[in-house]
N, C-alpha and C positions, 0 to 999 in steps of 0.2 A: 372224675373222683366218684367212687362208689362208697357209700356209707353203710356199714354193717351194724345193725342194731344189736347192742349188747344189753340184754335184759336178764342175764344170769343163767340162761338156758340156750344151748345151741352148739352146732359144730363150727364155731367161729375159726379156730386155728386152721382147720382143713380148708375152709373157704378162703382165708387170707393167703395160705400157701399156694392155692391154685391160682388165685388172681395175680399174685406176685410172679409166678412162673409165666403168666401171660403178659407181664409188663403193665398190668392195670393198676393204677394208683387206688388205694383204698384206705378207709379210715374206720376204726372200730370205736364206737362211742355209746355212752348212756346218757349223754348230755343233749338237752332239747335245743340249745343254741347251735350245736354242731349239726343236728338233724335238720335244722332250718336251712342250712347252707348246702344240703345234699343235692347232688345232681341226679343220682340214682341210688336206690336203697335196696339192701337185702335184708329180709327178715328170716333168720334161721329158726330151727326148732327141732327138738328131739325129746323123747319121753312121752308123757301123757298130755292129752289135750288140756285138761283142767289145770295141771301144773304150769304149762306154758302160758295159758290165759291169765292165771293169777299172778305169775311173775311179771308179765307185760303190764298189767294193770298197776301193780306195785311200783313199777319203774316210773310211772307218771308220764310216759312217752306217747300214750295213745292220742291225746289231743293234737300234738304237733304232727304225728304220723297222719292223722285224718286230714289235717290242714294241707300237708304236703301231697298226699296221694289223692284225696278226693277233691280238693279245691284247686291246687296247683297242677295236678296230674303228673307229678314226678314219677317216673318209672320205678315200680317196685317188683321185686322178685322174692316170693316166699318159697322156702325150701322145706319139704317134708311136713312136719307139724306146723311150721311157719306158713305153709300153703293152706293147710286145713283151717288155720285160724282166720283167714279172710272170709270164711263162710259164716253161715248163721248158727249152726250147731253141730254137735258131734255125738254119735252113739256112744263114744267112749266115756263121756262125762256129762256133767250137769251145767257147766259154765257156758254162757252164751259166747259165740264167737264175735269177731269184729263187725260182721254183717256187711262187708264191702262188696260182696258178691252173693247172689241168691243161690246158695249152695249148702247142701247137707253133707255130712261126713258119715259114711255107713261102714259097719263091720263086714268083712268078707263072710259069706255064708259057709257053713261047714260043707266041705266037698271031699268026696272019696279021693284018696291018694294025693291030696294037696295039703301041705302043712301051712299052718298060720302061726307066725306071721310069714308073709311073702318076703323072702329074703334071697338076694342074689341078683344076678344079671338078667335082664329081660328086654326084649326088643320092643321098640315103640315105633308108632307111625304117626305122621302129622295129620291133624284134622283140617288145618288151614294151610293151604298151599302159598297163600300170599303174605304170610307172617314173616317178618324179618328174622325171627328167632328160629324158624324151621325151613327157610328157603334153601339153605345149603346142606340140609340134613341128608346124610347117606341112607340108602335103602336098608342097610343092615344095622343102623344106629341102635346101640344098646346102652342102657343106664343101669346103675346099681340101686336097688330098692331094699328097704327094710320097713315094712308096715303091715298092720293088721286091719287098718281102716283105709277106705278109699273115698275120693271126692266124687260127689254126685250133683253137678250143677242142675238147676231147674231148666235152664235154656241150653239145649245141646249146642248152640252157636258159641257158647262160652268155653267149649272143650278145644284145647290147643293140640294135645297129643293123646293118643290112645295106646293101651297095652292090654294084654290078656293074661289073666292068671285064674283059670277056671271060668271066670266071666270077663267080659269086656268092660274096662273101666277107664276113667279119665286119668291119664298119667300127668297131664298138664292142663291148666285152665287159664283163660285170659279174658279180661274185660277192661276196656279203656286203657289206662296205663298200668293196670295191675296184672301180674303174671304169678301163677303158683305152680310148682312142680312137686310131684309126689316122690320122685327119685332124688338121689344125691349127686348132683353134677360135680361136686368137689371130690367125689370118690369114683367118678366114672371115666377117668383117664382121658383119652383123646376126644371121646364124645362129649364128656363134660366140659373139657376145655373149649371145644367148639361152641357149645351152648352158652357158656359164660362169656366167651368172647363176643358172641352175637348180642347178648344182653348189654354188655359194655358199650357196644357200638350203636345198636338199634333200639334197645329197650323193648 
């Protein structure tokens, strides 16, 4: 069972639909007691960093999430801003992140002939060949992105996936049981289905 955190912001319906197509059982909740029973967790997010952090704090779910993720090491997947939130801070706002991973979120620099936000399909490549989330990934794997800010882990070993948009950036990060992806697997057709299926099985 995958538990999707409902804190008032996020692409929850699209994530649920994709998991249902995969035959993966999921539960959408804003209740701490249901999060306590979670076997795997998805933290969605879209919009601005500060809005997402404020909404998550108001939900009262951060203590139980920290217990599950940091103490019990329940596998967690953050998506888009949900991935950025696991870091320390973001150039986009003033609110502190969750601080689960030593990572800052940076704005793409202005680059000739490249529009910001980075929007559309982009190819990714694995940084870790031994990860269960990337072991079966095809050479031409592409995901759908919509973002103006990118993740920058302090330790390059925390980078799971890389992509290029003017600069080389971390499209996915991982540390312990925590994974975050900048792209939207729920909007990435067969590549997203493969990735979410791997998360459901391997974490």
